[in-house]
C-alpha positions, 0 to 999 in steps of 0.5 A: 522473548515473546511469550508465546514461545512454548506454543511457536515451539509446538508449531515448529514440530508441526512444520518440521513433520509436514515434509513438502506434503502441504505447501501453501500451509508450510509457507504461512506456517514458516512465516508465522514461526519466523516472526517475533512481531505480534500483529504479524503473528496474527496475520499468519495464524489467520492465513494458515486457517484460511489455507484449511478452510479453503481445502475443507470447502472444497473437500466437505462442501463439494465447492469453491470458497470464492469470496465468503468470509471465513465465519460463513464457511465455518458455520457451514463446516459445523453442519458436517459430521466429519468436522467435530464441534470443538474444532468449530470452536477453535476455529471460530475462536482463532478467526475472531481474535486474528482480526484484531486491527479493525479498530484502534484499541489497546492490544494485549500480547496475551491474546496471541497465545489463544490464537497459536493454541487454537491453530495448534489444535486445528492443524493437528486435526487437519492432519489426521483428517488427511490421514497424514501421520505426524512424524518429525523427520531427522535433519542433516547437519546441512539442513540445521538451521538456527532456531531464528534463521529467515527464510525468504522465496527465492523466486527472483533477485531482491533487495531492500535499502534500509535507512542509513544512519545518522552518525554527524555531529549535527543531528538534524542531518536525517533528511540527507541519510534517508535522501542518499539511501532513497537515491540509492533505491531509485537507482536500483529500481531500474534494473529489470528483473530485480525486486527492490522494496520501496522506501515506505516499507524499508523505512518502517524499521528505522530507529527499530532494533530488529533482526536483519533475517527478520527484516528480510523475511517480513520484506521477502528479499534475499539481500539488505544494504545498510550503512551510516553516513557522517556529514562534517562540514565539507567532508563525508563518510559513508559505510555501507554493507551488503547483507545475505538475509539467510545467514546475516553474513557481509557479501560486501562492505566499504567505506568512502571518504570524500568531499561533499562535491563527490556525494553523486560519485558515491551514490553511484559507485554504491549502486554499481557495486550492489548491482556487481555483486548481486550479478546484475549489470547496471547499463550505461544508458541506465546510469545516464538516466539516473544522473539526468534526474539529479541537480548538479547544484548541491544546494538545490539537491539538499533542498530537494531531500528536504522537500521529499522529507516534508512531502512524506509526512502527508499532513497539510503542514508537511505539503506546504513546507514540502512545496516551499522547499521544491520552489526553493530548489527550482530557483537555484536550479530551474532545470531540476525536472524532479522538483517540477514533478514533486510540485505537480504531486502536492497540487494533485493530492490538494485536489485529490482531497477537495481543497484545490478546484480541478480547473485550477489544479490540472492545468498547473500540474499539466504545466509542471509535467511539460517542463519536467519532460522537456528537461528529461524525457525518461523520468517515470515519475512524470510519465505517471503523473501525466497518467493521473491527469488523463485518468482524473481530469481528461478522461483519456483512458487510453492516453493514461494506459499509455503514459503508465505503460512507459512509466513502468518500462522506465521504472518497473520497481514503482509500487506507486506507478503499479497501483495507479495503473491498477486504479485507471484499470478498475475504472475502466472495468478491467478488473482481471488486470487491475488486482494483479497490478495492486498486488505487485505493488504490494510485493514491492511495498508491504508495509505502506498503508495507502498501497495496501488500502489500494489493493483492497479498493481493487477488490471492492471495485471488482465487486469482490466485496468479501475479498476487499473486506479481508484485505482491508482488514489485513491492512488494518493489523498493519496500520489501524490509523490510517483513515483511507483504509477505513474509508474503503472497508466502510465502502466494502461493508456499505456495498454488502448492505452491512450499514452498521458496519459501514457507519463504524468505519465511516466514523473511524475515516471521519475522525482519523482524517479530521473531517475530509469531505469524502469521509463526511459524505460517506458517513452521511449516506451511511447514517441514512442507510440506518434511519439517523437522517438528523445526524446525517442532515448535520454532516450534509449542512456542514459540508454547505458551510464549508463550501463557502470558504473551501472548495467541496466536490460538486459530486458530493453536493449532488450525491447529497440532493439526490438522496434528498430526492431533489432530483432537479438540483442533483441534476445541475450539481451533476451537470456542474461536476461534469463541467469542472471535470470533478476528480470525484466523479471519475469514482462515480463512473467506477461505482455504478453498481454500488448503490441506487444513487449511483445507477442511472437507467439507460437513456435518463438524463443523468446517463445522457449527461455523463455520455455528452461529457465523455465520462461514459463511452 
């Protein structure tokens, strides 16, 4: 039992008294009450404070909050007569403690108690301020719920497929169990109007003893599919249960005892049963499309599952092993379209983080995409990858958009496609469209570090730096060890001229990524801004040394030499980046407002070069 139970009971009483009068506050408060997770408790405590602060900003300061950080508004509220000093202290205390996660550190659950105590004080004062009388209304028998009952929003039908438990005699079959569950996710994702949570978030609960209703609440879904697999030689037993989150009851359950050769039929039967029980129709066209994704060769399929398992580690070793497995699968089945796409994504990651020159990477990726689409022209992943090629290499924004739209028509539940489309929209300055795409990706994969970091980046590229900072700090409460989140948080601080805060984040990104070149140059730029040029030059020298044995973005050397004031050398590096269609150059286009290094006066040789190259229209 959490040590903050007493405080939660107090908040439950307050929640009961609200009776639908404060919908936003009630929603966040309900989420807080329902969680046993310490980080989630901090997250929703902060959101409750944000709801109240936003209202006070309009009522007392006579303006909208916009993107101003909480601390700044609390400081301004301190000058208002109606807001007592003890309340300001509670607000500051809650705000400071609830930002846990900005840096990895030991976390004492005891610090949640003062957050909740402060929240109780703030809500009680706020209700009096709104002339609302706190009365706990009687609850009818029909409305009575168990204290740990979980609620989800009934906006759309929704499901999360949890990782299947491995019950096989061979304990190394996790990849197989995960793969089966993921295939079911992929099938259900193609149903329009059906929200299907992505693998990353669903699998966050693997090997954890978490109440079904708590999982449903965190993922915001109405139903869960769980199951187990026992693989013994050529025999297969799959047991599945479709569960209603609201009360934990079974909607449907089944056991399948089959031969391994019937594996695909079992997957299809499960998907059909889920769709049928949730009143969806899995169209024959969709079934045929899903069947075409697979290999009819069982050995190739097993190799593909192993490759997928390694790929999702997102480590150099994992990607290398994944590439080998996908290659072996294609030797057994040259018509395995998905394996070509996965190989393409592995190469793209290599180019994205600088180890493979773009001139070598993208033509090869393009070949893999062409092969995949020749085999299956209804493969969402292939169209999405094609969009990525047109975004980062060919700079054909219109074609890239058509690629992403086509991919989302095929699979509207892919968070990766939504976030990739968001990146394109950000690059082309369409921020009002980019942000909703990024937020939709978050809904579909709420616990993904990558998806959450990209959402923060969407706000950052839109120039909404305060909102980006809040979004990225929230992301770090879920995973404080993801370098890409720290990198983007550093960029947001940098854009606000908060250079020391930026350096702190860049250091974290540098350490957590083992010195990825983007983090190195960012940290160097930060050091320059705070006057530590010796430190910066050491980092820049290390990149020049690394360039003797590995590919370093030409855009990075452009930044270094322009920072040093060597304009002619910088220009030559920018020219080289344009010739190479450097992946990092696309980001430079999107950040022209970000720093003097990225500002090119109209008519300058830099601007002329970028326009001639086709990067700027």
